[in-house]
N, C-alpha and C positions, 0 to 999 in steps of 0.2 A: 471583727473586720468584714463587713458584710459586702456581699457582691454587689465594699462598701470602702486692720489690724492695728487708733492711736497706738502704734507699735515699735517696738525697739528693733533697729536693724544695725547688724554688727558686721564690719568688715573684718575678718581675722587675719592677722600676719599681712595686712597690706595697708600700709601708710598712705594718706591720702597723696602724698607727693608722688608715691609709685604707682598710683593707677594710670593705666595707658590712657592717652588722649585719643579722643575720637573725632575723625572727620565730620564735617557739616553734612546732615542727611540732605538728600534731595527733595524738592516739593513732592507732596504726597497728594494722591486724588482726595477731593472732599469727601469726609468721612460721614457715613449714614448713621453710624454708631460712635458714641463717645461714651466716657465712663459715666456721665452724667445721664445718659439715656440708658446705658447697660444697666446701671444700678438704680434707676428711678424707682419710687414707689409704684407697684402695678406696672413694671416695665413692659409685661406681656398682656397687660389688660387687666382690669379689676375682677378676678375670678371668684365665684362662689367658693365656699369651704364647708366642711362638717354637715356632709348631706346625712339625711336622717329619714327613712320611710316611716310613715305612721304603720301600727299594726295591721292595719286592713289594705295596706298597699295602695291606698286611693290618694294619698296626700305625701308629696315630698317636701321636707324641711331643709333648708339650707342657711348659712350665713353669709351675709354680704356687707362689706364696709363702704361707707361714704367717703368723701372727699376728705373729711378731717379724721378718718379713722374709727369713727363711731360705728359699732355694729348693730346689725338688726338681723332677726330671724325672719325668713319669708316662708311661705308654703306655695306650693304649686300643684294644681289640681292634676292628677294623673291621667284624666280622661280629656279633659279641655286645654290643658295648658296654662289656664288662668292663674295668675299670681296674686297673692295677697299677702301683706303684712301680718305676721303674728306677734311679734315683739320687738319694740325699739328699746335697746339696752339703755337708752338714755333715761328710762324708767326706774332702772335699777341702780339706786344710788347707795354709795358706800358711806364712810365717815365724813362728815360736813357737806354731805350732798354731792360729793366728788363721783364721777361716773366710774362703774366697775366694769372691767373687762370680762369677756365670756371665757372661762375655762374649758367649759364642755357643756353638752345638754343631751337630753334623750327623751323619746316619747314615754308616756306611760304604757302599761300594757293594754288599758282600754283604749287609748288614742285619744283622750279627751283632755290630757294635760302635758306640759313640757317639765322636765326637772332641769334645772339649770344648777351649774357650779360657776360661783363667781366670787372672786375675793377672799378665798378659802371658806365660803360657806355654801349651804344649798338652799334652793328657792323652789317653791311649786308653782306653776302658772298654768290653771284651767283656762283653756283657749277660748271657750264660750263666755266665761265671766271675765277675763281679761282683768283679774285681781291677783296681785302677787302675794305669795304667802311665804314668809322666811322659815325653813325648817331647823336651822342651826343658829346659835347666837355667834354674832362677829366679835363682841367686845365684852369681857376681855378675853383675849387670845391665850387660853390656859393649856390647850392641847392642839395637837398638830392638826392641820385641816384636812378634812375628809378626802379620800383618794379612791379611784376605781369604784364608782357607785353603780350599784346594779339592783334595779327592783327585783321583788319577789315575784313569781309568777302570776299571782293574783294581783298585784299590783298595791297590796296593801302594808308593804314594808321596804325598806331599804337597807342593803348590806353596804359597807364600804370599810376602808383601813383608814384607821388613826394611827399614826406611828408605825408600829410594827404589829399591830393586833386588829382582828376583825371585831367590827361592831354592827349593831342591829338599830334602826330607827323605826317605832311604829307609827305610821303616819296619822293613825286617828288619834291617839293619845298624845304624840310629840315625845315618847319617852324612848331614851337611847339607852343601850347596855353593851357591855363589852361581851363578846363571844368567846374570846380567847384571852389568855393572860400570860405575862412573862416575856412578850415581845421586847426585844431591845437591839438598838442599833448596833450593827456589826457583830452580833451575838445569835440572837433567836428572832426569826422572821416568820410571822403568819398571815397567810393570804397575801404577800407580797413576794416578788422575786429578787434575787440577789443580782449583782452587776453581771455575772458571767452568763447565767441563765436568760436574762433579759436581753443581753446582747446577741448570744450565739444560739441558744436553743429557741427562743421567742423572736428573733429576728427585730428587736426594739417595739415589738407589739405584744407585750407580755400578757397572758392570763395567769391568774394565780388562785382564783377560786371559782365554784361553779355551783349555782342553784339546782336542786334536784327539780325533775320536772312538775312535782306536786307541791313544792316549796316547803318540805317538812325538813330538808337536810340541806347542809352546804359541805361540798367536798373542797379540800384546801391543801395547798402546799406549807409544809414548815421546813425551814431552813435552819440548819446549825452552821452558822460561819466560823464558830471558833477554830476548827483546824486550819483556816485560810490565813496566809500571811497578809500584811497590810501593806499598802503603798502610800505615801504621803503626796497630797496634792497641795501646793503651797501657793497661798495668795500674797504676792509681794507688796500690795498696796499699802498696808497699814505700816506704822513705824516699825513694829514689830512683827514680822510676817505671821500670818494665821496659816495653821495647817489643819486640813481634814485628811481623816485617815480612810482609805478606800481598801475593802476587802477584795483582793485581786489574787486569783491563784494562777500563778505562771506555769508554763509547760512543764510537766513532770511532777507538779508539787499538788499537795492535798486539794481536792475540791471541798465545797460544803457538803454536808451530810444533808440527804433530802428525803421526804416523806410525803405521803398523802394521807391526809385524815378525813372521815366523814363524820361532821357534827350533827347529832340529832338535837334540832332546836328545842324540841319538848322537854328532853331530860337534861341536856346540856353534855351529854357524854361524847367524845371523840372515838371512833374505832379507827385504828390505823390498818391500811392497806398492807397486805404481805406481798409486796411487789418482788421480793427476792433479787436474784442476780448478783453479780460478783460486786466486790467491793468498789465504790464509786462508780456504779451505773447511774446513766441520767434518766430521771422521770420526765419524759419529754411531753407527752400531750395526756389529756384527760378530757373523757367524754361520758356523759350521762347516758344510757342506754333509755330507749323511749319509756319503758315500763317504770323506770326509777329506782330498779332493785339492783341494777350492778353498774359498774363503771368499766368502760374500755380505756385502759390505760397502755400507753405506749412507752417500753422500757428500751433503752440503748446503752449497750455495753461501752465501758470507757473507751475502749480500741475503736468504738463506732463501726464495727464490722457486722453486727446482728441487733436486728430491730425486732423486738417481740411485741405483739398485740396481746394483752391479758384481760381476761374477763375476772374482775374483782367485786366479790358480794359486798354491797354496803352494810349489811347486818352484821357479818363476822369478819370481813376483811380478807378472806380467803380467796386466792388469786390462782388462775388456771391460764396456760397458754391457748390463745385461739388460732393466731398465725403468726409467721414470721418471714423476716426477709434478711438476706446476708449477702455480703460481697467482700471478696479479699482484700479489696482497698479501704473502702468506706461506703457507708449507706447514707445517702443523702435525706434529712428530714423534710416533710413537707407539710404543708397546711390544708391538706385536701382529705382528711378523714370526716365523714359526714353520714350521721346515722338517718335512715328513711323511717316514716310513721310506722312501718309494719315490722321494722326490727332488721331490715336488710340494712347493708351501709356501702358507702361508696369510699375507696381507698386508692391513693396514688402508689405506682411503682415504677422503678427504672430498671425492672428485670429483663426487658428487651433492648437496654440501650438508652431509650428516651423514655420521659416521663409519659405514661398513660394513666388513665383512670379506670378502675375496675370496680364492677357491683359484685358484693360478697352477699350468700343467702344468709339466714339467720343465724345459721351454725358456723359461718365461715369456714364451710367445708368446700365451697365452689366459688369460682370467680369468673366473671366473663368481662372483656373489655368494653367500655361504652364509648370511648375516644377512637377515633379511627386510626388505622395504621398509617404510617407516612406523617402523622402530626404529632407534636410534642405539647404537652400542658403546661402552661405558665403559671396558671392559677384557677382554681375553682372559686367562681364568683358566686354562686348561689344553687340553690335546688327548689325547684318549684314542683309540688305535687298536686293533682287535681283529679278527681273522680278515678282514683286508684292507678292513675298513669302519672308520669312526670318526665321532667328533664332536668339536666343540668346546664348551668350557664358557665362556659369556661372560656378562657383566653388561651389562644395558643400560636402556634406557628407550624408551617409546613417545614418537615426536616429536610436537611440537604440532600442531593442526589448523589451521583457518582463522583462528584467533585470536578466536573468539567467546566466548561467557560460558563460566564453569566454570573449573576449575582446570587450569592447564597441567600435562602429564603428568610432565615431568622432575622433579618434586617426589619421585618414588618412583624405585626402582631394583628389577629382577627378574633373575632368574638363568635363562640360557635355554640349552637344548641344541641345537646346532646341526650337523644331519647334514652330513658332507662329500661326500657323493655322492647327495643328494636325499633327499626325505622330508619329513616334516613336523617344524616346530620345535617343541619343546615347552618349556613353561615349568615349571622345577622350584621355584622359589620366587617366587612372584608376589603375596604378600600387601601391602597398602598399606604403605609404609614403606621402609626402607634395607635392602635383601637384597644380602649381597656373599658372595663365596666367600673365605674366609681362607687355605685352602690344599687343593689338588686332589691326589689320588693318581692320576696318568697311567695306572697299571697296570691299576687296577680301576675307576676312575671315583668313587670315594668321595671326600667332599669335606667340609669344615669350613663350616658355613653360620652367618653372623652377621646379626642383624636388631636394629634398632631403629626408632621413630619419635620424631617431635618431642616425644612427651608420655611415653615409655616408655624406661627404660634398657636397654642393649642386652643380649641374650641368644644364647647359641652353642649349636650342635647337630651332631652328626656325622650325616650323610645317606649313603645308597648311591647309585649311579649314577643310579637312577630318581628320586630326589629323596625317597624315603621315610626315615622317621627311625629311625635306629639307636638314639641316646641324646642326651638333653640333657648338654651339658658344664657342670656346676655353676660358677656364677660368684658365688655368695653374694650375700646380701641387700644392697641399697644403703642409705646412712647415713639416708636418710628415705624417705618415702613419697611416690614420684611422682603417685599417684592424687589426693592432696590439693592438689596444686599448680594455679595458673591453666592453663587449656589453650589451646593455639594454635589459631586459625582461618587457613584458608588462603583468600585473596581474589584479585581482580585489579582492577588499578587502571587508570584511562584515562590512556595516555600519549599522547605526541605523534601526530599524524595518525591519532588514533582506536585505535591499537594498544593491546593488552591487555598490561599488563605484571603479572607474578607477584609476589605479596606475601603476607605473614603478618603477623598480628596478635595480640596477647596484651593482653586486658583486666585491669584491676587487679583484686585480691581484694577481694571484697565490692562487685562493681560497682553503682553507683549511676547510671544514665542521666542523672539530673537534675545531676550534679556535673560540673565540667570539671576534667580531670586534666592533668597534665604528661605529655609523651611523649618517649622516648628511641629514636632511629632508628639501627640498625645497618647498615653496608653494606661492600662491597669495590669492585666496580665495574670491575674489569679485564676485557680481553678474554677471552672464553669463561668466565668465572667465574660461579659460583651460590653464594647464601647462603640463598635461599629454597629449602629442601630439608625433606622429612620425616624427619629424622635428629637424634637426640640427641647433645648435645654441650656442652661447659661455657660456651660462649657464651650459648647457649639457655637453660641452666640459671640462669646469671647474670640473664638477662632475667626468668626465672620469679620470681627472689628479687625483682628490682625491682618487677615487678608486684605481689607481696606488699607492697612498701612504699608502694604508691599510683601507680606510673607505668602508663602505656601503653608496651608495646614493640613495636616495627614494623620491617620490613625490606621493600624493594623491591628487584628487580633490574632492570637497564637494557636496552635493545636490543641490547648488544653481549655480554650474558650467554648462558650455554649454551642457554637456552630458544630463542633465535633462530639457532642453528647458525653456519656459518661466514661465511654472508652477513650475519649480525648482527655478529659479532665484527669483520668487515672495516671496519665503521663508524669503529672506532678507527685506522684506519692513517693514519699521519703526523701525526694531531692527536688526543691522547687527554683525557678527563675532560668534555668538553662533553656527550656523551652520557649519563654518568652523572649529571651535574648537573641535566639535563632531567627524568631519572628521579626523581631525589629531590625535586626542585620537584613533580612531579606527585604524589608521595608525601606530601608536605605539603599539597597541595590537597586530596587525599583525607582526611587527618587532620582538616581545618578543616571538611569536610561533615559529619562524622561527628557534630558538635554536643557531645560529651562530652569533646573535646581543647581545652586552651587553647592558642590559637593563639601566644600571646606565652611559653609555656614549652615550647618543642621542643628537643631537644637532639640531636647528630649526633656519631656515632664510628665509628672504623675502625682498623684495623691495616695496616702495610705498605703495600700499594697502596691499602688502604682508609683508611689515614692520609693519604696523598698527596690522594686525592679527597676527604677531608674538608677538609683545608686549601683545595683548589681550590673546593669549594661555599660554603663560608663567605666565602672573598674574592671571589667572583664573584657572589655573591647576600646581601651583607650584610643583617643584619636578619631574614632568614628563620629563622634559629636563634639561640637565645638564647645557647646554650653550646656547644662542641664539645670533643672529645677526639680529638687525632692521635697515633696510636702509630707509632713507628718508621717516619716517613714518608720517601719520597723527595721532596725539596723542588725539586730541580733533576736534571732527566733526563740532562744530561751528566755526573752523578757516578753513575750506575747502570751496570750491567755491559753489556758489547758485547752478548751473545747475546740477553738478554730485550729490552733497549731497542731494538735495531736491528732485532728481528723486526717491531716495531710502528710504529716512527718513522723506521726508516731511519737512515743515520748523520748526526751533526749537521752533517758538511761538505755534506750533500746536501740537509737540511731545516733550516736554522738557524730559521726561523720557526716550524715545528711544535715544536721543542723548547722555544722561548722562550713560546710560547703555552700548552704543556701543562703547564708548570713553576710549581709555587705561588708560588716566590720571585719570579717577575715582578709578583705582585699584592701582595706582603706589606703594602705600605702601605694597604691597604684594609681592614685588620682592624677590625670595629666590635664583634664578639661576644666572650663571653668564651672564652677558648682555654686549654686545658691539652696542652701538647705533652710526649710521652714518649719516651725512647730509652734504650736499654741502650748503656754504654760500650764494651763488648767486641763491638758488632754487627758480624760481618764479612760481611753480606750487605746491608743497609742502613747504611752507615757514618754515625757521629753528626756527621760533617762535614755532611750534609744538614741536621740540626736546628741545628747551630752557626751554619752560614753562614744560616740563615732567621731565627733569633731575633736576629743581628746586625743584620738589615734591620728588625725590629720595634724593636730598641733605637734605631737611627738615626733611625726614625720617631717615636720617644717614645710607643710604643702599650704599654699595659700586657698583659701575659700571664703564665701560670704555666707552669712546667717541672718536670718529674721526671725525673732521670737515675738510672740503675741501674748501680752498679759491677759488673763481672765479668758483666754478662748480655749474651748474645747477641741474635739477632733473634727467638728464642724463649725466653722466661724460664724459669728454673727454678722449682720450686712455690712456694718461700718468697716469692721475688720477685714471683711470678705474683699471689699472693694479695695482696701488699702493693699492687700496681698496681690490682687491682681494687677493694680498700678505697679506695684514693686516688680513683678515678675515681668509685666509689659517692659519696664525701663531695662530690667537685666537682659531680656532677649534683643531688645533694640540696641543696647550698648554692644554686645558682643557679637551679634549677628547682623545687624542693620547695615554696618559699613565695615570696611577693612579698618584695622586698628593698628596704631603703631606703637612700639613698647621701647621706652628710653630707659636704659641705665638700670633694669629690673633683672635681678639675678637671684632668685629663690629656688631653692631644692624642690624638685618636682613640678615647678611651674611651666606654663606654656612659653 
């Protein structure tokens, strides 16, 4: 759960004749946003994707689609901003000449060719020759398609995964050979992560093998999934439903057994690294030292309270500790470990309460901060080394001050240049809004800058190392005029103990302070989460559409959110959701004080962890909200995965009361408000078992509710199903909040 529908809609225990009649709605202001514009193809403008810098940092490649969805790879000169077409994918024909869609691409280490993955096969495209060479045979398909393809450092070979084993392709001879054997789905995996590591350790951007700097060895993961129980993902489409079995370790249950091997390509021998640690420890990160003789491996204990950095020798597998970090609640993993060419390293830590970057010496005996006090680092985006000096490119935000009045600063993101050996920190992109580095060239320091704010759609530009503009990267016009839509306001809300909580509010179009409007509150609420931010997004755009339909939109973050640092999120240790409930109640109190919000017509909704917290709120404070939508919720924390759940609640065996008190299913019989609960039937993250078990409790208690299930949809819905969900949610809130309703001859236990 990361700080993270042609569908079937069911109305349970509510016969159609018993549904309350709704009064006719008054005329609404003319809408600038409709579902057609909100979910139009390229609604925010046709944006480039899949940025890739050439190895010399002088040319940026990116993918752009035309009006018909055909893809092309373009190049942009980093000095002049001149654009050129590198490859039109129409030239890449599949069976019967059909166009193939691009799955991914990358530059060769020499920068003279592009490697393409499309239609399950690999192609090499020398840019100067403009002649395509197929590297793998498409027909007949006798083996799994290549995945996670990586060039060797010299560019002469490709490593990739077929099925559950590593393979090597020699580009000169065209010969392919298996590097590992014995890989089998749901049993043994080589060079590929299992589900729980991919989701929670690698945050959906997994790495599972690593070339040595000299190209003579490959370090790789081996997963033994046999100790892990399986969960059935059912496809109800066929006449007899098909079942896919997913290895999924639920809280308190066995994890896969994991180890790191170093394969010597000349001998074919694998040396296993002796990472040690207790049973069930996580092997979380792997980095080769610049000399290629050892690996820096991060090991996290199962309780996630101790993170150790190990030096593991590639030749014999002997490991020794280099540095460590511990915390009484949990340690947050980062993606900010990076070796410098001279053997020093950058590593992030939250030991002072906010994430900072530290520069370690070659022996990891001394560390100095390189990011400034008063700033938190959100991401390490690149390291540029030049003439013995260098700097880190990082995205961060100013940490909140003393909690006084004014807007809490983490609503914005800025891009910073952090010198490695002293000197002033420079802000390269500091305008209010959400500034990010989409791709950085570590040879030259050029970078791709993306920006948006809560009222303006994203824009993209190419910038030099000093932050100066080279060229705007065209993204096309959005399907609507953002300037004509209602605009957000950032505010603070009085929370418990006098603390100021960050919030944002959107007034209805044609706002009249003498009227009383319904309000829809969106939230998430997990540890270290953030929803109050100065960034454009689909959810924010939908809220603008609802404001045009006469609703107040509102969001407030709680005391365990990103705004309050490590000490804030630690409030959720061993008991979740109470802190979010107190924040949402403070938000409702704020709305009531405004005078123009109808206290009897307030709705609440959230997805995933926000769906879980939505249920917790309406069940533990019935009557505060009139209607709620809970999307893909965890209803019983014993049903969620080991790594995410145990990080915050510990294992169920060690904290049974905390699991019970934090789970919505415990309070199911308290439901008094109108509820729509939504789930994708193919959700492999939060299993639909959560919703099924929860609704079973509602049925047993004879409590009415509404349910919408979406066939074939996972935790994140596909566009057509996502539109259906938003339409369904809009109808639900308009029905229950838009106008007063009358109830005739309805008498159901627990109903309103």
